[in-house]
N, C-alpha and C positions, 0 to 999 in steps of 0.2 A: 704219136709217132715220133716227135721232136728229139724223143729217147731212141732212135732205131741206129743211126749212125755212132752215136757217141756211144751207143750201149752195147751193141752189135756181140760183144764176146761175155759181156753181164749176163747179157736174158739167152730167152730160145727160141729159139726161131722153127717155124713154121715156110715150108716153099710149097706151093701147090700152083699149078697149071689149072685156070678157067678157064673154060670161053663166055668170050664177048660177043657177041656180031656177029660172032662165025668163027673167030682168032681165039687162038691160046694163048692169054697170057697171062704171065707167071706174077706172080702176087708175092709179099712177104711180108710177113704178121711176126713184131717180136712182142713176147711178153714176159713179165716177170717171172725169175724161180720161184722157186716154196719159200728160198730162204729170205731174199726178198718182200715179197709178198706179205712175208708176217711183221715186216715194219715196217711195211709200206700202208696198208692195210688194218693197220689192230683189230680186233675184239672184245669182247669177252668169254670167257674159255668158260663157255655150257656144253662139251662130250657129258647126254647123261651114260654115256661105256664106262667112262673113267673111276674109277672108285675116290672118293673122298678123302682124305689127309688132312694131314696138318701143314703149318711154315715150314718149307725145304721138304714135305715128304714122311716129316717126325713125328709121329703118330699123338703123343703124345699134346701138338701145342695145338689142336685145334681150338681151344680157349683162351686168359688167360692166368688157370690152376691147370697149366697144362707142365707153365714152369714146372714153374713149382714142383709137381712130381716128373721131370724133365733133371731139375736140381737135388731134390736128392738121389734118384736111382747113378744121376754120377759121382756124388759124392761116396755113397754106397759102395761102388765098384772100385771107385780111387781107391776105399778104405781095406777094402781086403788086396787089389793087389798088390799094397804097399806093407800090407798082412809076407803078404809072398814072398815080394826082397827079404824081408827082412828075416824069414825060415829057411833061404836058401844060399847052398854055397857059392863061395867067389867063384862061378863058375864065368862064359861068356854068356848064357842066360840070364844071368838080371839085367843085361844091355837090351836086350828085346823087351825085357816085363819095364825099362825105366819108358821108350819108347812107348809099350802097352798104353800105361801109364798118365807119359804128357799125352799123347793121343787122346785116351777120354773124356780127358777132361779137356785138353784141346778145344773140342768138339762141342764139344754144347757150352763151352764159354765164349767165345768166335761168338760162334750161330747168337748163342741175348745179343749182343758186343752191339754183333750187323742192326737187330732187330729197334734194340735200343735208341739206337743212332736215326733211324730208319721207318720205322712203321706209323703211319698216320694217327693208329688209337692212340691216345695219350697211355691210355689200364694198360694196352698190351707191352707199350716203352719201359713202362712200371714195371712190371711184371717181370720181366729183359730182365733191366738193370739190378733188381735183385738176387735174378739165377746171375746174372753178375758176377757182381760181388762176391757173393759168397766164393763160387768157382776160386775167384780172383785169390780171397783170403784161405782162402785154402794150399792154394799153388806156395800161397807168399810163407803156404806155415808147412808146407816142406820142407822148402828150400831150404830152414833152421830147421830140419831134423834131423840132427850129427848120426842114428842109430844108418838114415841111407848115403849120408857122404859117406860113412865109415866100411860101409861095406865095397863104395864103392873105390874109395879110394884103397882100400884092399884088391880086391881085383886088377886093380890098376898097376899096383906095385909089388905083384908077382908075376899075373901074368907068368901062369903057368902053361897054360893054356892056350900061346902064342894066338890070341886074337889078330884076326884080316885086319888088314889097313884100316878094313872104312866102320869095324864094328873099334876099333879104337878112337881111331875120333869120336867119333857118335859116343862114348864114354869119356876122353875127356870132355866134350863140351857140356857133357851135364853136371859132370865137375866141377870146370868155370863157372857156370849160373849159382855152384853150388857155395862157392868160394864166395863170386860177388853178390850172396844175400851171407853175407857177414858171418859166416858158418864158422869159424872162425871165434869166435864172441862169443861171450860167457852166457849163461840163461836167460838174462837179466836184459841183455842187450840185443841179444834175439827177439824175445816179444819186444822190444820198445822195437827194434823195427818192421815187425811184422804189424806194430799201427801204425806207424807211418803210411807203409805203404796203406796196408786201408780206409787209412784220411789222406793219403793222395788222389787212390780211385773216385774217389766221393770230391773232393775241390777240385777237382781234375772237368770232371764230366755236368756239373754243377759251370761251370769256367766255359767248358762249351757251348751247352744247351744256353748262358746266357749270350754268352757269342752269336751265337745263328741267329737269335731273333730281333725280329720289329723292334723298331725303337720307337718308345713313343715320345710323340713333338707337341710342344700346346699350339694351336690353331694361332695366336698370339705369336707365335716366332716367326711367322710368317705372313705377310700383305695381300690384301686382294688380288692386288697385281698379279704375286703373284700361281696365282690358281693352284698349288698344290694337289687340292683336293681332288684336283682334275683325276692329277694317276695313282694316289694314294687314298688304301681305308680310310674313314672320316670314326672315331670311334668316341665321340660323349664331342667331350672341345680339343679331342688330340689328334692329332695325324700319326699313322702307323707307315711310318717308312721302312722297310725291305729290304733295300737298295737303294744305292744313288743314281741318280738322275742324271748321266754321265753322256749321257745321247743328246741329250736337248743344247739343239743352236741358243738354248739363253742361259747368256755367262752368266748370268746372276743366281739365278732356279741354279746351276749346276751345282757352283758357290754354296748357295744359303744348306740345300738338300747335302754334298758333300762335308760339312762344316754338321749340321747336324748330326745324319748318324756315324758323325767319327770325333762327336763331344767326347770327353772327358764322363766314365759314369761312377759316381762313387760308388759302390753295390758293390761293383763291378773290381773296381780298384782292389778293395780290403779284398775281396776273394782270390785276383792275381798275390795280392801279398800273403797270404795266407797257402799259398798255392808252390811261391820263393817258398819262404822260409823252409815248412814239410820238407824242399828237395834236399832244400841244403845242411835241415837235420838229418834226414836221411845218409847223406855224402860223408855225414862226422860221426855219425857211427859204425864204418862201415871205415872208415878211413881212408876219405878221401878228398881231395881237395876242392871243389867241390863238385858239382851232379856233372855238369859237363861230364870229369874224368871218368864219372861214375856209368856213365851211359855209353858212352864212347866204350868205354874197355872190352876189349874181345872185336871190335868193329872195325873194317877197312882203313878209315880216317886215325883209329885209335888212341887222341889227344887231341885235348881243347886248339892247342896252341896250331895243330895239320890242319885242322878244317880254317884257323883264324887262313894261315897261307892260302893254304889256295884262296879262301875265298877273296885274297888282299892281291893275289897273280892272276885272277881272271877282273876282278873290276883294274888292274891296269891295262892288260890285254882291253875288253870294253871303253876304258875311260876315251881314247878318239876316235873312234866310229859313232858312241853317245852322243860327244859334242856335235859332233858332221850333223847328226838325226834331229839336234837340240836346236839347232839355228836353218835347221827346213823347218820348222815345227814354228819355230819364232815367225821367222820370215808371211808364213803361212797364217799366224794370229793378223802378223802387222797389216798383211792385206783384206783382209776377212771382216777384221774392223775398221777397216782405213783408219789406225794411230799410227804411225808413225813412231812414237816413242815407246812403243812398250817393249822390256829388254828379257821377259821371262815369262816361262808356261808357270805354267800353276797349277799341281796336282791336280784338280777338277776343268784343267781344261788337259792334261795330256791324253784322253781316253780319244774324247768329242777328235783333238785336231789330228792325232797318230789315222782313225780312219777317214779323217778326210782328205790326209795323206795319199794313204793308199786309193782312194775312190781317185782323184788325178794323177796317180801314175800314173792308172790303166784304162780309165778313162772309163769304170766300171762299179758299183758296190755290189756288198755281200747278196744281197735277194737280188740280185739280175743272174750268182750264178747260181746262190746253192736250187736256182729252182733243178739245175739240170744232174745237182746229186740229191737225191730223195735221200736217208734215213738205208734206205730199201735198196740202192744202190752202193748205195756203199760198204755196209756189207757182205755185199756179195762181190766188191773191190779184197774186201778181207778175208774172205772164205776162197776164192783162186787163189791170192798170193801165196797164205798155208798152202795150200791144197799144194801149189808148185815147190816152194820155197823147204817143208815137213810130210807131204804125206797125207795134213792135217785138214779134212773139213767139217763145217761145223753145217750142222742139219737143225732147225725149228723142229721141236718138240711140243704137245697138246698135254701143259699140264693138269693134271688131279686139280679138281675140286679143291679148297682150301691150303693146298698147296703152295700162293702167291699173295702175298702183301699188297698187290697192285693190278690192277687188271691190264694196266696197260703194258707191264712189265713183259718178256721174252724169252725163254725158254730155249738154250742152246744143248744138242744133245754134240762134244767134242768129241767125234771119233777119228784113229790113225789105219790108215787102209791097209797096215797088217797086223797091229797092234789090237785093233778091235774101238770100244768106247772105253777112251780116258779120263771124260766123263761130262758137267754140263756146270754150263755158264749161263748166270738169268743176268739176261739184260735190263738195267730203271736209266731210260734215260731220260725222265720227262722229268720237268718241273712240278712239285708239288708248297703246297702247307706243311712246314715240320722235315722237306727235308734237309739233307746237311747243302750250305749254297753251294759247294766248290766237287771238282772231279776230284772220282776218290774209286778203289777196290778193296774189295774184301774177303781174306779166304775164307770158306765158311768149312770148308768141311776138307782136312788133307790135301791129297788128290786126288781126292774122288768128285766135290763138289768151291765150284767157283762163283765169286757171285762178278758182276760191275754194275757200278754207282757212276752215272755219267747225266749234264746239267750242260742247260748251254749248245757250244763252236763242238767241244772237242770230247772224244770217245777213250776211252781209257779202255784195255785192255790188257786182263792176267788168266793164266792157266797155271 
C-alpha cells in the first residue's frame, strides 16, 4: 500500500466500483509490472516447456568439455576465414571478411572471458580460461601475420574501388591494430611480441584473481575483545577477511581490519613485478617509450601526458570542495569521539563518517529510503526513461534451462518500438562467492547479447 502514491506511474492500476453496504465505493489497486515483479520476486527458472541449452544459449556449453568444443570450432572457422582473405583480391569485400573474422573470434573469447571471471564453479572457470587464452593467443598471432597486413594495406593504398567512408574507416582501424602489434618488426621480434602478450594474459588473470580473493589473517593478529570472528568466517586458526569493516562504529576494529585487508602480500608483489616487467618489455619490442604510450595510442586520450594533465586539472578543481568536506568530517569526528585534538580523517574513517554526515544532513539513512526503491521499481523506472527517450523497452524473459550461471540472474529482452528486438541483457545484481567485487559490464556477443554484472548499491547498464 505504501507504494501506491509514490509509484503510480511505475505500476499497473485497476479501478473498480465495489458495493459496500449498499453504496458504490471506488477502490484503486496497484500492482507491479511484469518487469518489476521479475526483480522483486526472483524465482528459480523451471519452465518445463523451454528446451534446455548451454550458457547464453550456446549449445556446446552444457558442460566444461563444451568449452574445448567451442574453442576448436572457433579456431577452425578462424583459419578458414584467414585462408579466404589471403586468396581474395584487394576489393572492399575484404573489409567484410576481416570484420567476420573479428566477430567470430570475439564472440567466443568475450564469452569465455566473462565466464572465467564470474562463474561460481571453478572447473567451469578453468575451462573458460583455457578457451579465452587460446583464442586470445591466436588473435595476437594474426595481428603479427604479414600476409593479412599486406593485403589490407594494398587495398587502402590503391582504393580503386572508392570505398565509402564507413568501410574505409573500418579498414584503417584494422590496419592500426596490425601496426600497434609490431607488424613492421622482423620475424623474431614478432614472435617475441606474441609470447609476451600470452604471458601477460596469464599473469594479469592471476593478479586479478588474487586481488579479489579473501585475505587470510591469523587469529592471533586480533585480540578477543575485537570479536572479528563474529563478522568473518574462520578457517582453522585464520580469519578470512573478504572486505574491510568500514561501517562499524568501532574505530579500533575498523583500523585493524582495514590494515589487515590491505597489508602487502609478498607473493602478490612478485606477480605485480612480473606484470609490470612484461608490459614494459612489450612496449620496448614495438618501440614505444612506455606501456602507457602503447595502450593509449589510438584512443581519445592519445598520450600519458594528456591523461596526467586531465587528472591534475580535475584534482585542482576539486581540491577546494574536497577540503571543505574534509573539515566537515573532522568536526563530526571530534563531536562523535568527544576528542577536540583530532586533526585528521584516517583512511578507515572516511566511509563511516561520510555515511554519518549524509544521515545527519537529511536525518534519514539509506535503509529508511531503500524500502521505497526496491530493485523492481528501479528497473521499471529505467524502462520508463528508455521508452520516453529512445523508444526502447525492457521486457523480462524466461531463460531456457542451462542458459544462466546463477538462479538469481534475470534475462531481459531489449525491444525497439519500430526496429523490434535489439538484443538481450543478463542482469546479475547480487553478491556471491567468487564473483567480481566491483560493478562492471561485459559485452558477450557484439550487438546481440549484453550482460550486466553489478553488486552492492549501484547498477550499471550497457547495451
